[in-house]
Steps between C-alpha positions, in 0.01 A plus 500: 500500500519123479348280235206277600556124491482324162628193316766576238478294179775514236401321176766437236277538192206707387278190489586421862419857602164491322416167663580639844301815432204287391523294819531806726306756296298613804802544729797520264674802350769524235833644619703658218733770633292561812549877505122553513369175649728478804433860601126440487542186710695695762219755509253210548318598184546142385552174691557217250558154636736414214754700301582340165839637395598542134866569579623154388314497169761603244258451210319818607815712464581602142484778242499397136392630161275275293228538240490878501471515881726537798403228744578542869464236769294630790767396751776704335667756728428862418867575434534198268206623290635853497849391387391244241616591149155467329346730765783755483477508120122508453326611820656818644172593670501171690867551592406833660202347683713216637766746618231684699407206719621483859877514544793314335494229768135428421558503125798262519409256775130481580261682265367316194308633204208267566491611861490865398209439265310292757565705814196578715330837473596750765322760711619738771230373735534129427878450485561558870586281797230297672527733801423814297219331307338388826401861571255496204222283364627272221494653152366337182836337427507350850147362468313802639256752353702824522747679274717748689652635179163616360209558734187313397673278243331163457825331398872492572693792353851358541747556214718284279848650543693269269766683299522235228127469432431842338803474272434140398132569432605796284719252310198268457661218697333170576541253783474123523311377805532136610318264732526125551457338157430812293606850410358804321646816344322832546578869441676639806227762537253216567708370791358781712142471623452870594375378838705623793390214725634239251714689247621208286269309265654167601355187651645399839709225337632707206833677464662718233787309338604715202474852356505553122582842356461565126822641356417862413519632145813691408299822462361498853585660830422415859552663838421457867453777755416478869442731795640411843657684791826303476673342202547172688281290732178701452202370305375733226222749577431535126659301217467529122605268219465603134573341164467680166537368145605746230456495121626788282527734799138432596380309806353176368413343836535583869438338837493707819477316833472665841588300811508546878168686511239224477423136582668410168717674240285717272535458124362835382346440158364850438823675596697256284266544203537879520858460376428276201544685170682792663843626397785407732580871530145595607555597866138610531390142428730378779352752743147405397570129552654573841196705600262220397713252695479716811122543466438128464749376760439769763165354605681195636747693717408488869672565832682167528868599486709762677442773242221752437231380258500824297879481455487144370215590264692791351816293465322250277500754216857604574632143487304415185649803323851410616464136394361588157777754440766242593341232282485730197858617561605138496354457151677816380834365623441168324425687174820701536699180550349359183 
């Protein structure tokens, strides 16, 4: 499939990119790695008149440690984030999530961390060629009044299938969002609108420019788990990111995030709270938290990927248990190492 016609703009600085996006906010789109955007253009899901490329803006490519945070430029390649010393040392859960994305060629040459966080939601019925979509009435995401994933739904039930988002939300990351003349910093969880039709809570002339991740406490563990048919290329059908903080062999704090089942990653407060005050050796508490996570997240799972709904629902609990066990094991190994 060929791309539709467009004008290609290549600013040299972030300010130039924001100015161009302001000028063309109705017809312009930001091009980071292009692994999501260009495919959607070929499918005629999107026909922007202008592509504003970030490839020449070196100031968006960095990983550095400062002020108790690891700061990552949104234009940094996935492999560069994964291999950066502060990330390798402090964020093993993020390293695992990054390794799960696409294939090595995507991680090294095209995919960016900002692009992964800001990718469009996906649905089995929406992400098809124009020819296949022409056989049906347009769905909610295409401007219609139908959801093929859930009969009778009054809204789009597409899913956020970012690998980085669940893990970074579990780590309580924030993002800096910029537009011409101003910028704001928000929790990453607030970047997602929970609306399938417009999944990002951004204005048309705003872009994500930086991710900030608090450096975890020494007595903490984190883990990422995902379900997919293949280890490379495939998007996740279910994804889980967890972060636990330990004090005197008791769980002091926990964050459980389930992704790839809803319009936005789900920060599960009740399931997370179930672990607080429990001993790290209490496997029943882990099972109870996983069960609560499944109960709360299952209602969002619909027939919008190539996998049975009941299977994905059951795997939520399985992945939460696995992630919690890995995170707690990580703390045990740190204690043994002194």
